[in-house]
C-alpha positions in Angstrom: 175.2 34.4 -12.9 173.5 37.3 -11.1 170.1 38.1 -12.5 169.8 41.8 -13.5 166.3 43.2 -12.8 165.2 45.8 -15.3 162.2 48.2 -15.8 161.2 50.1 -18.9 159.8 53.6 -18.8 157.9 54.5 -21.9 156.3 51.6 -23.8 155.8 53.2 -27.2 157.5 51.9 -30.4 161.0 51.6 -29.0 160.1 50.9 -25.4 158.0 48.0 -26.4 160.9 46.5 -28.3 163.1 46.9 -25.2 160.5 44.9 -23.3 160.5 42.2 -26.0 164.3 41.8 -26.0 164.7 42.0 -22.2 162.0 39.3 -21.7 164.0 36.8 -23.8 167.5 37.6 -22.4 169.3 35.1 -20.2 170.3 36.5 -16.8 167.8 39.3 -17.1 164.4 39.7 -15.6 161.9 42.2 -16.9 160.2 43.3 -13.7 157.9 46.1 -14.7 157.2 49.0 -17.1 155.3 52.2 -17.3 153.5 54.3 -19.9 151.0 57.2 -19.8 148.6 55.2 -22.1 146.5 53.2 -19.7 145.0 51.0 -22.4 148.5 50.1 -23.6 149.6 49.4 -20.0 146.8 46.8 -19.6 147.6 45.2 -23.0 151.4 44.9 -22.4 151.0 43.8 -18.8 149.0 40.8 -20.0 151.3 40.2 -23.0 154.6 40.2 -21.0 153.1 39.0 -17.7 154.7 41.9 -15.8 153.5 44.7 -13.6 152.5 47.9 -15.5 152.2 51.4 -14.2 150.7 54.5 -15.7 153.1 56.6 -13.6 156.8 55.8 -13.6 157.2 57.2 -10.1 155.0 54.3 -8.8 157.2 51.8 -10.6 160.3 53.3 -8.9 158.6 53.3 -5.5 157.2 49.8 -5.7 159.6 47.7 -7.8 163.1 46.4 -7.0 165.1 47.0 -10.2 168.8 47.4 -10.9 168.4 49.4 -14.1 165.9 51.0 -16.4 165.5 51.6 -20.1 164.0 55.1 -20.8 162.1 55.6 -24.0 159.9 58.7 -23.3 159.7 61.8 -25.5 163.1 63.6 -25.7 162.0 66.8 -23.7 161.2 64.5 -20.7 164.6 62.7 -20.7 166.3 64.9 -18.1 163.5 64.8 -15.5 162.9 61.0 -15.9 166.6 60.2 -15.7 167.2 62.3 -12.7 164.2 60.7 -10.9 165.6 57.2 -11.8 169.1 58.3 -10.5 167.5 59.4 -7.2 166.6 55.7 -6.7 170.3 54.8 -7.5 169.4 52.8 -10.7 171.4 52.6 -13.8 170.0 54.1 -17.1 169.9 53.3 -20.8 168.2 56.2 -22.5 167.1 56.2 -26.1 168.9 58.8 -28.3 169.3 61.7 -28.2 170.6 62.0 -24.6 168.3 65.0 -24.1 167.3 68.2 -25.9 170.1 70.6 -24.8 173.8 70.6 -24.0 173.2 72.0 -20.6 170.8 69.2 -19.7 173.1 66.6 -21.0 176.0 67.9 -19.0 173.8 67.9 -15.9 172.9 64.3 -16.4 176.6 63.3 -17.0 177.6 65.0 -13.8 174.8 63.4 -11.8 175.7 59.9 -13.1 179.4 60.5 -12.1 178.5 61.8 -8.6 176.2 58.9 -7.9 178.5 56.3 -9.6 175.8 55.2 -11.9 175.9 54.0 -15.5 174.4 56.3 -18.1 174.3 54.8 -21.6 172.7 56.4 -24.7 170.9 54.2 -27.2 172.8 54.9 -30.4 171.7 51.6 -31.9 173.7 51.7 -35.2 176.9 51.3 -33.2 175.8 47.8 -32.6 174.7 47.0 -36.2 176.8 44.0 -37.3 177.6 45.6 -40.7 179.0 48.7 -38.9 181.0 46.5 -36.6 182.5 44.7 -39.6 183.2 47.9 -41.4 185.1 49.1 -38.3 187.2 45.9 -38.4 188.1 46.6 -42.1 189.1 50.1 -41.3 191.3 49.1 -38.4 193.0 46.5 -40.7 193.5 49.3 -43.2 192.0 46.9 -45.8 191.2 49.8 -48.2 193.7 52.4 -47.0 192.7 55.7 -45.4 189.2 57.1 -45.3 188.7 60.1 -47.6 184.9 60.6 -47.3 181.7 59.1 -46.0 178.2 59.6 -47.4 175.0 58.5 -45.6 171.3 58.4 -46.6 168.7 57.8 -44.0 165.3 58.4 -45.7 161.8 57.0 -45.5 158.1 57.8 -45.1 156.6 59.8 -42.2 155.5 57.4 -39.5 152.5 58.7 -37.5 153.9 58.3 -34.0 154.9 61.0 -31.5 157.5 63.4 -33.0 159.2 65.7 -30.6 162.2 66.6 -32.7 163.1 67.2 -36.4 165.2 64.9 -38.6 168.5 66.4 -37.5 168.0 65.3 -33.9 165.9 62.3 -34.7 167.7 60.7 -37.7 170.9 62.5 -38.6 172.3 61.9 -35.1 172.6 58.2 -35.9 174.9 58.9 -38.8 176.8 61.5 -36.9 177.6 58.9 -34.2 178.5 56.2 -36.8 180.9 58.6 -38.7 182.6 59.6 -35.4 182.9 55.9 -34.4 184.4 54.8 -37.8 186.8 57.7 -38.2 187.7 58.3 -34.6 188.2 62.0 -35.5 186.7 65.2 -34.1 184.3 67.2 -36.2 185.8 70.6 -36.9 183.0 72.2 -38.9 179.3 71.5 -39.5 177.1 72.9 -42.3 173.5 72.1 -42.9 170.4 73.0 -44.9 166.9 72.1 -44.2 164.0 71.7 -46.6 160.5 73.1 -46.2 158.7 72.0 -43.0 155.6 69.8 -43.5 155.3 69.5 -39.7 156.3 71.5 -36.7 159.9 70.4 -37.2 162.1 70.0 -40.2 161.4 66.8 -42.2 164.4 67.1 -44.7 168.0 68.0 -44.1 171.4 67.8 -45.8 174.5 68.0 -43.6 178.2 68.3 -44.3 180.7 67.4 -41.6 184.4 68.4 -41.8 186.6 66.3 -39.6 189.8 67.6 -38.2 192.0 65.5 -40.6 190.1 66.7 -43.7 187.8 63.7 -44.0 184.4 64.8 -45.2 181.0 63.3 -44.2 177.7 64.1 -45.9 174.3 63.1 -44.5 170.9 63.2 -46.2 167.9 62.6 -44.0 164.2 63.0 -44.5 160.7 61.7 -43.5 159.3 62.3 -46.9 160.4 59.4 -49.1 157.9 56.6 -49.9 160.6 53.9 -49.4 163.0 53.3 -46.5 166.7 53.5 -47.2 169.5 53.3 -44.7 172.9 53.2 -46.3 176.5 54.4 -46.0 179.2 54.8 -48.7 182.8 55.2 -47.8 185.6 56.3 -50.2 189.1 55.1 -49.3 192.5 55.8 -50.7 192.6 52.2 -52.0 189.0 51.4 -52.7 185.3 52.0 -52.0 182.7 50.3 -49.8 179.0 50.4 -49.2 177.0 49.5 -46.1 173.3 48.6 -46.0 172.1 49.0 -42.4 168.8 47.2 -43.1 170.2 44.0 -44.8 173.4 44.2 -42.9 175.5 43.8 -46.0 178.8 45.3 -47.1 180.2 45.5 -50.6 183.9 46.3 -51.0 185.3 47.5 -54.3 189.0 47.2 -54.8 191.2 49.9 -56.3 191.8 50.0 -60.1 195.5 49.3 -60.6 195.6 50.6 -64.2 196.0 54.4 -64.4 197.0 54.9 -68.0 193.7 55.1 -69.8 191.8 57.6 -72.0 188.3 57.0 -70.7 186.2 54.6 -68.7 185.7 52.2 -71.7 189.4 52.1 -72.2 189.9 51.4 -68.5 187.4 48.5 -68.6 189.1 47.0 -71.6 192.5 47.1 -69.8 191.5 46.2 -66.3 188.0 44.8 -66.4 185.3 45.7 -63.8 186.6 46.4 -60.3 186.8 43.4 -57.9 183.8 43.3 -55.6 183.8 41.4 -52.3 181.0 40.8 -49.9 182.4 40.1 -46.4 180.6 37.5 -44.4 178.5 39.0 -41.6 176.4 37.2 -39.1 173.1 39.0 -39.1 171.9 39.9 -35.6 169.4 42.4 -34.1 171.3 45.6 -33.2 168.9 46.3 -30.3 169.6 42.9 -28.8 173.4 43.5 -29.0 172.9 47.0 -27.5 170.9 45.8 -24.5 173.3 42.9 -23.9 176.1 45.4 -23.8 174.2 47.6 -21.3 173.4 44.6 -19.1 177.1 43.5 -19.2 178.1 47.0 -18.1 175.6 47.0 -15.2 176.7 43.5 -14.1 180.5 44.3 -14.3 180.2 48.0 -13.4 181.9 49.0 -16.7 181.6 52.2 -18.8 179.4 51.7 -21.9 181.0 52.4 -25.3 178.2 54.9 -25.9 178.3 56.7 -22.5 176.9 60.1 -21.6 179.9 61.9 -23.0 179.5 60.2 -26.4 175.8 61.1 -26.4 176.7 64.7 -25.6 179.2 65.0 -28.4 176.6 63.7 -30.9 174.0 66.1 -29.6 176.4 69.1 -29.9 177.1 68.3 -33.5 173.4 67.8 -34.3 172.5 71.1 -32.6 175.3 72.9 -34.4 173.9 71.5 -37.7 170.5 72.9 -36.8 172.0 76.3 -35.9 173.8 76.3 -39.2 170.6 75.5 -41.1 168.7 78.3 -39.3 171.5 80.9 -39.9 170.8 83.8 -42.2 173.5 84.6 -44.8 
């Protein structure tokens, strides 16, 4: 099996995790990384026993890599990706693809012209619980989707923040809802709460899909506990997904319809049947990077390519526009 040589540009929270996963993958060699923090470069160079650079341009000049993971601040995405493309290297960039639609389209065009892979790191696509939920939907296990409701909330983490919660957090659930429904978003409505930082730290979004499916998303960086869940209402039941524990609970449809109130229903039908599908717990980032490497090795289009990243960005930016609109 051909060994794929990779580099990581940006060794902060996510970049360091990319390094960790790559260093343990079969058929992959972590060659080098870069970060603007010189102290961090020295520390991680020793920890992973690879070359570290303060400037990513030096990495590109000096190291023979096939692909790069990019985990730098969002406003820098376009420049860094274009520089990596100039060396004809494939790219996996952490979400969002970039900060504007124009920049995203430019990156997609460049990747196509140079025949290079551009993958966007929407990690929840690779969460085993979401993959299992997708299977249940395709099997029509609970009928048709009527609505989806997501909560992605937690405390403020003191690391670099270059976007608000709409672009930083809600875009995850936008991608998941598009993935599960396979429908286009027709309308977007959003409200944001008071800002405690430069950007919005709370938002509530409503997505209207072309077939009438509704998706609601609550995100914040204000809550003292971390919650990542998704609820789905179907024509024949209900399901919940916990992203963190990677669990799904499936509630079957009540067959009895002739009842006066809930207590009467319970006396006739009992509590709804609850199932917990078996799911093999795996690290989503590992699955995501394995997919990227497979695409590089086999020259295949990633399931979350540049166009998918652009669609998610457009919806998130439209939500921000809606939230900032004056009525």
